[in-house]
C-alpha positions in Angstrom: 6.9 29.3 -44.3 6.6 32.8 -42.8 4.4 33.2 -39.7 2.9 36.7 -39.4 2.8 38.4 -36.0 -0.5 38.3 -34.1 -1.7 39.9 -30.9 -0.9 38.5 -27.5 -4.6 38.0 -26.9 -4.8 35.8 -30.0 -1.9 33.8 -28.8 -3.5 33.1 -25.5 -6.8 32.2 -27.2 -5.0 29.7 -29.4 -3.2 28.1 -26.4 -6.4 27.9 -24.4 -8.4 26.4 -27.2 -5.8 23.7 -27.7 -5.0 22.9 -24.1 -8.6 23.2 -23.1 -9.8 20.4 -25.3 -7.1 18.1 -23.7 -6.3 16.5 -27.1 -3.4 18.7 -28.3 0.1 19.7 -27.6 1.1 23.4 -27.2 4.6 24.3 -28.3 6.0 27.6 -27.0 9.2 29.0 -28.4 10.9 32.1 -27.1 13.5 34.2 -28.8 13.8 37.2 -31.1 13.1 38.4 -34.6 14.6 41.5 -36.3 12.7 44.6 -37.3 12.9 45.2 -41.1 12.5 48.9 -40.4 15.0 49.6 -37.6 17.2 46.5 -37.7 16.7 46.1 -34.0 15.9 42.8 -32.3 12.3 42.2 -31.1 11.3 39.9 -28.2 9.2 37.2 -29.8 7.1 34.3 -28.6 5.8 31.7 -30.9 2.8 29.5 -29.8 2.2 26.6 -32.2 4.0 28.6 -34.9 2.1 31.9 -34.3 4.4 34.8 -33.5 3.6 37.5 -30.9 6.0 40.4 -30.7 6.4 41.6 -27.2 8.5 44.7 -28.1 8.3 47.1 -31.0 11.8 47.1 -32.5 12.6 50.7 -31.4 15.5 49.3 -29.3 17.3 45.9 -29.1 15.3 43.5 -27.0 15.3 39.7 -26.7 14.0 36.7 -24.6 16.5 34.0 -23.6 14.5 32.1 -20.9 11.0 30.8 -20.5 9.0 29.0 -17.8 5.4 28.1 -17.2 4.2 28.1 -13.6 1.7 25.8 -12.0 -0.8 28.6 -12.0 -0.5 28.8 -15.8 1.5 32.0 -16.1 3.8 32.1 -19.0 7.0 33.9 -18.1 9.8 35.1 -20.4 13.2 36.5 -19.3 15.7 38.5 -21.2 16.5 42.1 -21.7 15.2 45.4 -23.1 17.3 48.4 -23.9 17.0 51.8 -22.3 16.4 54.5 -24.9 18.0 57.0 -22.5 21.2 55.3 -21.7 21.5 52.6 -24.4 22.2 50.0 -21.7 20.4 46.7 -21.4 17.7 46.2 -18.7 16.9 42.9 -17.1 13.2 42.3 -18.1 10.6 39.7 -17.1 7.5 39.3 -19.2 4.5 37.6 -17.5 1.7 36.8 -20.0 3.1 39.5 -22.3 3.4 42.2 -19.7 7.0 43.5 -19.0 8.5 44.3 -15.7 11.9 45.9 -15.6 14.1 44.5 -12.8 17.0 47.0 -13.3 16.9 50.7 -14.2 19.2 51.0 -17.2 22.0 52.9 -15.5 24.3 49.8 -15.8 24.3 46.9 -18.2 22.1 44.0 -17.0 20.3 41.1 -18.6 18.7 37.8 -17.8 19.9 34.7 -19.6 17.8 32.0 -18.0 14.9 31.4 -15.6 12.9 28.8 -13.7 9.8 28.7 -11.6 9.7 26.6 -8.4 6.9 24.2 -7.6 5.9 26.8 -5.0 5.5 29.5 -7.7 8.6 31.5 -7.0 10.0 33.1 -10.1 13.8 33.0 -10.5 15.9 34.7 -13.1 19.7 34.2 -13.7 21.9 36.7 -15.4 24.2 39.6 -14.8 24.4 43.1 -13.5 27.4 45.5 -13.6 29.5 46.9 -10.8 29.3 50.6 -10.8 32.7 50.7 -9.1 34.8 48.3 -11.3 32.6 48.0 -14.4 32.9 44.2 -14.2 29.9 41.9 -14.8 28.3 40.4 -11.6 26.7 37.0 -11.6 23.2 37.8 -10.4 19.9 36.1 -9.7 16.5 37.5 -9.0 13.8 35.8 -6.8 10.4 37.3 -7.3 12.1 40.5 -8.5 14.5 40.7 -5.6 18.1 40.9 -6.7 20.9 38.7 -5.2 24.5 39.1 -6.3 26.5 35.8 -6.4 29.8 37.6 -7.0 31.3 41.0 -5.9 32.4 42.6 -9.1 36.1 42.1 -8.6 36.3 39.9 -11.7 33.8 39.4 -14.4 31.1 36.7 -13.8 27.8 35.7 -15.4 25.0 33.4 -14.4 23.5 31.7 -17.4 21.0 29.2 -16.1 19.3 27.8 -13.0 16.9 25.3 -11.6 15.2 24.7 -8.3 14.7 21.2 -7.0 11.6 19.8 -5.3 13.5 20.0 -2.0 14.1 23.7 -2.6 17.8 23.7 -3.5 18.7 26.5 -5.9 21.3 25.7 -8.5 22.8 28.3 -10.7 25.3 27.8 -13.6 27.7 30.3 -15.1 31.2 31.4 -15.2 33.6 33.3 -13.0 37.1 34.6 -14.0 40.4 33.6 -12.7 42.3 36.5 -11.1 45.5 34.8 -12.0 45.0 33.7 -15.6 42.1 35.9 -16.7 40.4 32.8 -18.1 36.8 32.0 -17.5 36.0 29.2 -15.0 32.9 27.0 -15.4 31.1 27.5 -12.1 28.0 26.2 -10.3 26.4 27.7 -7.3 24.2 25.7 -4.9 22.2 27.9 -2.6 24.7 30.7 -3.2 27.9 28.6 -2.6 30.2 28.4 -5.6 31.9 25.3 -6.8 34.4 25.6 -9.7 34.2 22.9 -12.3 37.4 23.9 -14.0 40.7 25.4 -12.8 41.1 28.5 -14.9 44.0 27.3 -17.0 41.8 27.3 -20.1 38.5 29.1 -20.8 35.4 27.2 -19.8 31.7 28.1 -19.1 28.7 26.3 -17.6 25.5 27.3 -19.3 22.5 25.1 -18.4 21.6 22.6 -15.7 19.2 19.7 -15.1 18.7 17.7 -11.9 17.4 14.1 -12.3 14.7 12.6 -10.0 17.5 10.7 -8.3 19.4 13.9 -7.5 22.2 13.7 -10.1 23.2 17.2 -11.2 24.0 17.6 -14.9 25.6 20.8 -16.2 26.5 21.6 -19.8 28.7 24.1 -21.5 32.2 24.0 -22.9 35.8 23.6 -22.0 38.7 24.6 -24.2 41.4 22.3 -25.7 44.9 23.2 -24.5 46.2 21.8 -27.8 44.0 23.4 -30.5 42.2 26.2 -28.5 38.9 25.0 -29.9 35.9 24.9 -27.6 34.8 21.4 -26.6 31.1 20.6 -25.9 31.1 19.3 -22.3 28.6 17.9 -19.9 29.4 17.4 -16.2 27.6 14.8 -14.1 28.0 15.6 -10.4 31.1 17.7 -11.3 32.7 15.0 -13.4 33.2 16.1 -17.1 32.5 14.2 -20.3 33.6 15.7 -23.6 31.0 15.4 -26.4 33.4 16.7 -29.0 37.2 16.1 -29.3 38.6 19.6 -29.7 39.7 19.2 -33.3 36.9 21.7 -34.3 34.4 23.9 -32.4 31.8 22.3 -30.2 29.3 23.8 -27.7 26.8 22.2 -25.3 24.0 24.7 -24.9 21.2 22.9 -23.0 20.7 19.7 -21.0 17.5 17.7 -20.2 17.0 14.4 -18.3 14.2 12.0 -19.1 14.2 8.8 -17.1 17.7 7.3 -17.5 18.4 9.3 -20.7 20.4 12.5 -20.8 19.9 14.8 -23.8 22.3 17.7 -24.6 21.6 20.3 -27.4 24.4 22.3 -29.0 26.6 22.5 -32.0 29.3 20.5 -33.5 31.3 21.6 -36.6 31.4 20.2 -40.1 34.9 19.0 -41.0 34.2 19.8 -44.7 32.6 23.3 -44.5 33.5 24.5 -41.0 29.9 25.4 -40.5 28.0 24.8 -37.2 25.8 21.7 -37.2 22.7 21.6 -35.0 23.3 18.6 -32.8 21.5 16.7 -30.0 23.5 14.1 -28.0 21.5 11.3 -26.3 23.7 9.7 -23.7 26.7 11.2 -25.4 25.8 9.8 -28.8 25.2 12.6 -31.4 22.4 13.1 -33.8 23.0 15.8 -36.4 19.9 17.7 -37.4 21.6 19.6 -40.2 24.4 18.6 -42.6 26.8 21.5 -42.4 26.1 23.0 -45.8 24.8 26.0 -44.0 25.3 27.1 -40.4 22.8 25.9 -37.7 22.6 25.4 -34.0 20.5 23.9 -31.3 20.2 26.1 -28.2 17.6 24.2 -26.1 16.3 20.6 -25.7 13.3 19.3 -23.9 11.4 16.0 -23.8 7.6 16.1 -23.7 5.4 14.0 -21.5 4.8 11.8 -24.5 8.5 11.2 -25.0 9.0 13.4 -28.1 12.3 15.3 -28.2 12.1 19.0 -29.1 15.0 21.3 -29.8 15.1 25.0 -30.6 17.7 27.1 -32.4 18.3 28.3 -35.9 19.1 27.3 -39.4 20.3 29.5 -42.2 18.2 30.8 -45.1 18.8 29.2 -48.4 19.0 32.6 -50.3 19.5 35.3 -47.7 22.0 33.7 -45.3 20.0 35.2 -42.4 19.3 33.1 -39.3 15.9 31.3 -39.4 14.2 30.6 -36.1 13.7 26.9 -36.1 12.7 24.0 -33.9 12.9 20.3 -34.4 10.5 17.6 -33.2 12.2 14.2 -33.2 14.7 15.6 -35.7 12.2 17.1 -38.2 12.6 20.9 -38.7 9.8 23.4 -38.3 10.7 26.9 -39.6 9.2 29.8 -37.7 10.6 32.5 -39.9 11.5 32.7 -43.6 15.0 34.2 -43.5 14.0 37.7 -44.7 15.3 39.0 -41.4 17.4 37.3 -38.9 15.7 35.4 -36.0 16.7 33.0 -33.3 14.7 30.5 -31.2 16.4 30.4 -27.8 14.1 28.2 -25.7 11.2 25.8 -26.2 8.5 24.5 -23.8 6.0 21.8 -24.6 2.7 21.4 -22.8 0.8 18.2 -23.4 
């Protein structure tokens, strides 16, 4: 089904009417659609299937992160593009209103975000060194920028979380000055720990911390034998491979619910070579698609009622364009119809 764009005010009214009665679940999905006129990407928020476009398609824009604060603010993080320079700008949308955190003179973007229990808004992403042109792993706290690396080698921050005790964890990748390979990296309160040694490419994308303090990080390592990416999850820096390296695998998002650890990502069909949207529960995979067409799961979350939601994309049956999709307990809900490409990057469920 195709969901037509509605105004931001309408989206808020829908959310308020559902949450206010206390009997429903509100499902927020952040990502982007594509303008049929310009071909540019449009930052899009779906609320219970209703789409609100936060940008107009004049330039490429997208949302990659989302968080809801205790005060009820709905924040999206991503990037817009400067019409003057053509460079991406780190952008935060709060209840639909954008704030630019960089000025467009250098490439910058936010790839993830979180909100602390105290209401501090954190973004994780990258800026660019004006001196070297290298990417700098960067976070923003309430709009104030902090660089985690110095721009000597490329580095990116992909995701982050803040614990109840106030520890700030950031996931990403740095680059080995010796081999030029990316290194899966985690920063705790600004101090970096390398999860891999730089002999093969690896990246750390998302993070979750359990109530007992265990730190789970997901991303990929690379097989030295086949050079395929291996979907990987680290628990307290110890890796577990979710795929075997005989084909491509990626671990995009991790969530912890009680004693269960969920990882969303992609595995690959041995028959077609297409990506398969996959969620691993305690390292055991469930495939949401069959590999006939490409699909991927980019985010996983578990609702208060125990339902497992994942967001990502499938491929249109006739157009081969990406269809923004989310799954509830394995059942697909299509947010777009494949006329234009669209991706669902993150999902948040409010019971």
